[in-house]
C-alpha positions, -999 to 999 in steps of 0.1 A, spaced: -69 526 337 -83 561 340 -103 570 371 -133 592 364 -150 613 390 -183 599 403 -214 620 403 -221 638 436 -253 618 443 -235 584 443 -224 571 477 -188 559 481 -185 522 490 -165 511 520 -140 495 497 -133 529 482 -136 549 514 -111 529 536 -81 532 512 -88 569 507 -88 575 544 -56 555 549 -39 575 521 -51 608 535 -38 598 570 -4 588 556 -1 621 537 -11 640 567 14 622 589 42 629 564 33 665 562 33 668 600 66 650 603 82 674 576 69 705 594 82 691 627 117 686 612 118 721 598 107 735 631 133 714 650 161 726 626 152 762 631 149 758 669 183 741 671 201 763 646 220 783 672 221 755 698 257 751 712 252 714 713 255 692 682 223 687 662 235 653 649 237 637 683 268 617 672 303 618 686 324 643 667 347 617 651 316 600 635 300 633 623 301 640 586 303 677 592 332 675 617 358 690 593 339 723 590 321 724 623 326 756 643 309 745 675 330 746 707 324 709 712 341 701 679 370 726 685 377 710 719 376 675 703 401 686 676 424 699 702 422 667 722 429 647 691 461 668 684 473 661 719 468 624 716 488 621 683 524 608 688 552 632 678 
């Protein structure tokens, strides 16, 4: 079904207006969330604490992480190993 634009002089019914407003609200919320995530990533890029908020052994980036927290955790893991 192809939607055609209505002439400017026709009023939009409530049945058409409500879903359009909900759709616009959802798209706006997703855009605001995305912008917020980009801003948060830039703000925390040089933060000495972990961005992931996980413990180091659960983190997917633990192997290549250069943060002091990860280095300290690696050293403590080496000390705990037998042998």
